[in-house]
C-alpha positions in Angstrom: 116.6 106.2 82.3 119.7 105.5 84.5 119.4 103.6 87.8 122.2 103.2 90.4 121.7 100.2 92.7 123.8 99.0 95.6 124.5 95.3 94.6 123.1 92.4 92.7 124.1 89.4 94.8 120.8 87.9 95.8 117.1 88.4 95.1 115.6 90.4 98.0 113.3 93.3 98.6 115.5 95.9 97.0 116.0 93.8 93.9 112.2 93.2 93.6 111.6 97.0 93.8 114.4 97.6 91.2 112.6 95.2 88.8 109.4 97.1 89.4 111.1 100.5 88.7 112.3 99.4 85.3 109.3 97.1 84.4 107.8 99.3 81.7 111.0 101.0 80.5 112.8 99.7 77.4 116.0 101.8 77.5 117.4 101.5 81.0 121.1 101.5 82.1 121.9 100.1 85.5 125.1 100.8 87.5 125.8 98.5 90.5 128.8 97.9 92.7 128.9 94.1 92.9 127.2 91.4 90.8 127.5 87.6 91.0 125.9 86.4 87.8 125.4 89.0 85.1 123.4 86.8 82.8 120.9 85.9 85.5 120.4 89.5 86.4 120.0 90.6 82.8 117.2 88.0 82.4 115.6 88.7 85.9 115.5 92.5 85.4 114.9 92.3 81.6 117.8 94.8 81.2 120.7 94.5 78.8 122.8 97.3 80.1 124.3 96.5 83.5 127.6 98.0 84.5 130.0 97.6 87.5 133.5 98.7 88.4 136.1 96.3 87.2 137.9 96.2 90.6 134.8 94.8 92.3 134.3 91.8 90.0 135.7 89.4 92.6 133.0 90.2 95.2 130.3 87.6 94.6 128.8 87.1 98.1 126.7 89.3 100.5 129.1 88.4 103.4 132.1 89.9 101.5 130.1 92.9 100.5 129.4 93.8 104.1 133.0 93.2 105.3 134.6 95.1 102.4 132.0 97.9 102.3 134.5 100.9 102.8 136.7 99.5 99.9 133.6 99.1 97.7 132.5 102.7 98.4 136.1 103.9 97.6 136.0 102.1 94.2 132.5 103.4 93.4 133.7 107.0 94.1 136.7 106.6 91.8 134.5 105.3 89.0 134.5 107.8 86.1 131.7 110.5 86.3 128.6 109.5 84.4 127.0 112.0 82.0 123.4 111.7 83.1 121.4 113.8 80.6 118.3 111.6 81.2 116.2 110.9 84.3 118.4 109.3 87.0 117.4 107.4 90.1 119.9 106.4 92.8 117.8 103.6 94.3 120.3 103.1 97.1 120.8 102.8 100.8 124.6 102.1 100.8 127.3 101.9 98.2 125.6 103.0 95.0 125.0 106.6 96.2 128.8 107.1 95.9 128.8 106.7 92.2 129.4 110.2 90.7 127.3 111.9 88.0 127.8 115.2 86.2 124.3 116.6 86.8 122.9 116.0 90.3 119.9 118.2 89.5 118.7 115.4 87.2 119.3 112.8 89.9 117.0 111.6 92.7 118.2 109.8 95.8 115.6 107.2 96.6 116.2 105.0 99.6 114.6 102.0 101.4 116.5 102.3 104.7 119.7 103.9 106.1 123.0 102.0 105.5 124.0 99.9 108.5 126.9 97.7 107.3 129.4 98.9 109.8 127.0 98.6 112.7 126.3 95.0 111.6 129.9 93.9 111.5 129.4 91.8 114.6 127.0 89.5 112.5 130.1 88.0 110.9 132.3 87.3 114.0 132.0 84.9 116.9 132.2 86.4 120.3 135.8 86.0 121.4 137.2 88.7 123.6 139.4 90.1 120.8 136.6 90.1 118.3 134.3 91.9 120.7 137.0 94.6 121.0 137.2 94.9 117.2 133.4 95.3 117.0 133.5 97.9 119.7 136.3 99.8 118.0 134.3 99.9 114.7 131.0 101.0 116.3 132.4 103.6 118.6 135.3 105.2 116.5 134.8 104.3 112.8 131.0 104.4 112.5 130.6 108.1 113.6 133.3 109.1 111.1 131.6 107.1 108.4 128.2 108.6 109.2 129.6 112.0 108.3 130.9 110.7 105.0 127.5 109.2 104.2 125.6 112.4 105.1 127.9 114.5 103.0 127.2 112.3 99.9 123.5 112.3 100.5 123.5 116.1 100.7 124.7 116.4 97.1 121.2 115.5 96.0 118.6 118.2 95.8 115.8 115.6 95.5 115.6 113.0 98.2 112.9 110.4 99.0 112.5 107.3 101.1 110.0 104.5 100.7 108.1 104.8 104.0 107.6 106.7 107.2 109.6 103.9 109.0 112.6 104.5 106.7 112.4 108.2 107.4 112.5 107.5 111.1 115.6 105.4 110.6 117.4 108.3 108.8 116.3 110.7 111.6 117.7 108.3 114.2 121.1 108.1 112.5 121.6 111.6 111.1 119.2 113.7 113.2 115.9 115.4 112.4 117.5 118.6 111.1 119.4 116.8 108.3 116.2 115.0 107.1 113.8 117.9 106.8 113.9 117.8 103.0 113.2 114.1 102.7 109.9 113.1 101.0 108.0 109.9 101.4 107.2 108.0 98.2 106.0 104.4 98.7 107.8 102.1 96.3 105.8 100.4 93.4 104.6 96.9 93.6 102.5 94.9 91.2 101.7 91.2 90.9 100.6 89.4 87.7 96.8 89.8 87.2 96.3 86.0 87.0 97.2 85.9 90.8 94.7 88.5 91.8 91.8 86.6 93.1 88.6 88.2 91.8 86.0 85.6 92.3 86.3 84.7 96.0 87.2 81.0 95.4 87.6 78.8 98.4 91.0 79.3 100.0 93.1 76.8 101.9 96.1 76.9 104.2 98.2 79.5 106.0 101.7 80.6 104.9 104.5 82.3 106.7 107.4 84.0 104.7 110.7 84.6 106.5 114.4 83.9 106.4 115.2 81.1 108.8 118.0 82.2 111.0 119.0 82.0 114.7 116.7 84.4 116.5 114.8 84.0 119.7 111.6 85.6 118.5 111.4 83.6 115.3 111.9 80.3 117.2 109.1 81.3 119.5 106.7 82.1 116.6 107.5 78.8 114.9 106.9 76.9 118.2 103.5 78.6 118.5 102.6 77.8 114.9 103.5 74.2 115.5 101.2 74.1 118.5 98.3 75.9 116.8 98.5 73.6 113.8 96.9 70.9 115.9 93.9 73.2 116.7 92.9 74.3 113.2 92.1 72.5 110.0 94.5 74.4 107.8 98.0 73.3 106.9 100.7 75.9 107.8 103.6 76.2 105.2 106.8 78.1 105.8 108.5 79.8 102.7 112.1 80.9 103.1 115.6 79.6 103.4 118.4 80.0 105.9 121.0 78.2 107.8 118.5 77.1 110.5 116.0 75.5 108.0 117.1 71.9 108.7 117.1 72.4 112.4 113.6 74.0 112.4 112.1 71.4 110.1 113.2 68.7 112.5 112.1 70.5 115.6 108.6 71.5 114.3 107.5 68.5 112.2 103.9 69.7 111.9 104.9 72.7 109.8 105.6 72.3 106.1 109.0 73.9 105.3 109.2 74.7 101.6 112.5 76.6 101.5 113.1 79.2 98.7 110.5 79.1 95.9 110.3 81.1 92.7 108.3 84.3 92.6 105.5 82.8 90.4 105.0 80.0 92.9 105.0 82.4 95.8 102.3 84.5 94.2 100.3 81.4 93.4 100.5 80.3 97.0 99.6 83.8 98.3 96.5 84.0 96.0 95.2 80.6 97.3 96.0 81.0 101.0 93.6 82.2 103.7 96.2 84.1 105.6 99.9 85.3 105.5 101.9 85.4 108.8 104.8 87.9 108.6 107.1 87.7 111.7 109.7 90.4 110.8 109.7 94.0 112.0 110.5 96.2 109.0 110.3 99.8 108.0 108.3 98.6 104.9 107.3 95.1 103.9 107.1 94.0 100.3 105.8 90.6 101.3 102.8 92.2 103.0 102.2 94.3 99.9 102.4 91.2 97.7 99.9 89.4 99.9 97.4 92.3 99.9 97.7 92.6 96.1 96.7 88.9 96.0 93.8 90.0 98.3 95.2 87.9 101.1 95.0 89.4 104.6 98.1 89.4 106.9 98.9 88.9 110.6 102.2 90.7 111.2 104.4 91.7 114.1 103.8 95.3 115.2 106.1 97.6 113.2 106.1 100.8 111.1 105.8 98.9 107.8 102.5 97.0 108.4 100.9 100.1 110.1 101.7 102.3 107.1 100.4 99.7 104.6 97.1 99.5 106.5 96.7 103.3 106.0 97.0 102.8 102.2 94.2 100.2 102.2 91.6 101.6 104.5 90.9 104.9 106.3 88.3 103.5 108.7 88.8 101.5 111.9 88.7 98.2 110.0 92.2 97.1 109.1 92.6 94.0 107.0 96.1 93.4 108.3 96.1 92.6 112.0 99.0 93.3 114.4 100.4 91.2 117.2 103.0 92.0 119.9 103.5 88.5 121.3 102.8 84.9 120.4 99.6 84.7 122.5 98.0 87.5 120.5 99.2 85.8 117.3 97.6 82.5 118.3 94.3 84.1 119.0 94.3 86.1 115.8 95.0 83.0 113.7 92.1 81.1 115.3 89.7 84.1 114.7 91.1 85.2 111.3 91.0 81.9 109.3 87.2 82.4 109.3 87.2 85.8 107.7 87.1 86.7 104.0 89.7 88.1 101.6 90.3 91.9 101.0 87.2 93.6 99.5 87.4 94.9 96.0 87.3 98.5 97.2 90.2 97.9 99.6 92.2 96.1 96.9 91.6 98.8 94.3 92.6 101.6 96.7 95.8 99.8 97.7 96.7 98.9 94.1 96.4 102.5 93.0 98.5 103.8 96.0 101.5 101.6 95.2 101.2 101.5 91.4 104.2 102.1 89.2 102.5 105.2 87.6 101.8 106.7 91.0 105.4 106.2 92.2 107.1 107.5 89.0 104.8 110.6 88.8 105.8 111.5 92.4 109.5 110.9 91.7 109.4 113.1 88.6 107.6 115.9 90.3 109.9 116.1 93.3 
């Protein structure tokens, strides 16, 4: 099997899914645009064959990837055509889809969300007048042109799938409904080690929140509410995640336990022993919510496409194990009520596990 992937610069949702896609395959070849530590990624993905264009070896950080995106795409496009006689997946939202193959009929374009690097260029500039003009120029003049290039490349594939309904809505918003009529929805695979699947309903303790800690008004409001509610419940609230605001938040909200980044095994261990996960990020699909539910841990999450779709994969009736909030008052009430409830039932767990299993995903991809 051949897999094309955008970049290997940090472990995030895309990289976790990539690991799941190749988990039971022995002979896999990966092509990626940028990679920062090839030995780490070979071990993390359990894959010996990872390739990248020589001209991109100097790009080692996410920041440079975003800024130099057009150059990266150009280099990927100039990379020699790959003879893909075997099953090929372009698990890509941005640069990797510009790698060229001989046989596009054998290839599937499988995406988690539409590429947005040029729209997000303002993330990397302070707001001086000249920089605002530059951002405006990119968004109004360059991005529409770039959108046509992206769409032209995607249309080379006869088989196209996205990981969720939310991702499909994102593509329709950027490219228009007419150009997305042949997109299929195939939920990405996710499994956690069986030792973290809680079968015997042991006593659980604590509440955890998983999020990157950055400057954002809504995140600060949620942390403030959690700090207040921690005085009203018996459970300790721990925050998993790193970011440039971690030190500031840990000083401002002393009653919360900020753990920073922790390894995957430790994360699964905490999820399987916690009463509740709080997920504060609006996403088209949430791997963290999937991981929690596979540990039979219920979730309180902000209202978005991702958590609503995950609920439909767990239960068809009115009872939804993952509760949704739109503001901090709702979140506070749900926390107080929900710490008394039990973990996901065996029936809910089995249904969800089957819906997002590796076998289910690969069968759907191969029969597109």
